[in-house]
C-alpha positions in Angstrom: -15.9 136.5 45.6 -13.4 135.1 43.1 -14.2 131.7 41.6 -11.5 129.1 41.6 -10.4 128.2 38.1 -10.9 124.6 36.9 -8.9 122.7 34.3 -10.7 122.2 31.0 -11.6 118.5 31.3 -13.2 118.6 27.8 -9.7 118.2 26.5 -9.0 115.2 28.6 -12.2 113.4 27.8 -12.0 114.3 24.1 -8.4 113.0 24.0 -9.4 109.7 25.7 -12.4 109.3 23.4 -10.4 109.9 20.3 -7.8 107.5 21.6 -10.5 104.9 22.1 -11.7 105.5 18.5 -8.1 105.2 17.3 -7.6 101.8 18.9 -11.0 100.6 17.6 -9.9 101.5 14.1 -6.5 99.9 14.7 -8.0 96.6 16.0 -10.6 96.6 13.2 -7.8 96.5 10.6 -8.2 100.0 9.2 -5.2 101.6 7.5 -2.4 102.7 9.8 -2.9 106.3 8.6 -6.2 106.6 10.5 -4.6 105.3 13.7 -1.7 107.7 13.4 -3.8 110.8 12.8 -6.3 110.0 15.6 -3.4 109.2 18.0 -1.8 112.5 17.2 -5.0 114.4 17.8 -5.5 112.6 21.1 -2.0 113.5 22.2 -2.7 117.2 21.3 -5.9 117.2 23.3 -4.2 115.6 26.3 -1.4 118.1 26.1 -3.9 121.0 26.1 -5.5 119.5 29.2 -2.2 119.3 31.0 -1.4 122.9 30.0 -4.7 124.0 31.4 -3.9 122.2 34.7 -0.5 123.7 35.0 -1.8 127.2 34.5 -4.1 127.0 37.5 -3.3 129.4 40.3 -2.2 127.4 43.4 -1.6 124.3 41.3 -0.9 121.3 43.5 -0.3 118.0 41.7 -2.2 114.9 42.8 -1.4 111.2 42.1 -3.8 110.9 39.2 -2.0 113.7 37.4 1.3 111.9 37.8 -0.1 108.8 36.2 -1.4 110.8 33.2 1.9 112.6 32.8 3.8 109.4 33.0 1.5 107.9 30.3 2.1 110.9 28.0 5.8 110.6 28.4 5.7 106.9 27.8 3.7 107.3 24.6 6.2 109.8 23.2 9.1 107.5 24.1 7.3 104.5 22.5 6.9 106.5 19.3 10.7 106.9 19.2 11.0 103.1 19.4 8.5 102.7 16.6 10.0 105.2 14.1 13.6 106.1 14.9 14.8 102.9 16.7 12.5 100.2 15.4 12.2 97.8 18.3 8.6 96.6 18.0 8.5 94.7 21.3 9.7 97.6 23.4 7.4 100.0 21.5 4.4 97.8 22.3 5.3 97.4 26.0 5.8 101.2 26.4 2.7 102.1 24.4 0.3 99.7 26.1 1.8 100.5 29.5 1.2 104.2 28.8 -2.4 103.5 28.0 -2.8 101.6 31.3 -1.2 104.5 33.2 -3.6 106.9 31.6 -6.6 104.8 32.4 -5.4 104.4 36.0 -5.0 108.2 36.3 -8.5 108.7 35.0 -9.9 106.2 37.5 -8.0 107.8 40.4 -9.3 111.2 39.2 -12.9 109.9 39.3 -12.4 108.4 42.7 -10.9 111.5 44.2 -13.8 113.6 42.9 -16.3 111.2 44.5 -14.9 111.6 48.0 
């Protein structure tokens, strides 16, 4: 009997944990370099998670995945408004909105697994 493949959630949880550490450093007043490096690592881990999800045979997206994907896209767009087109207010709105979308996606994932 063939086992069904599962996405590698270690990447998702690692990315969220590193993101939490990055924000803790940011709010603690550590240099911006630490925040940028940790944020980049978190984005890489989340991207690896999404790749592992998309590679599953018979992949069928669920609502929690859409929230996580929207969060990833919003973070990347917010980085544009931080570096290329410096509009701090828009950057913060997009960035913190992305974080809330990712947390919502994680909560929905947990709730769907509990049913």
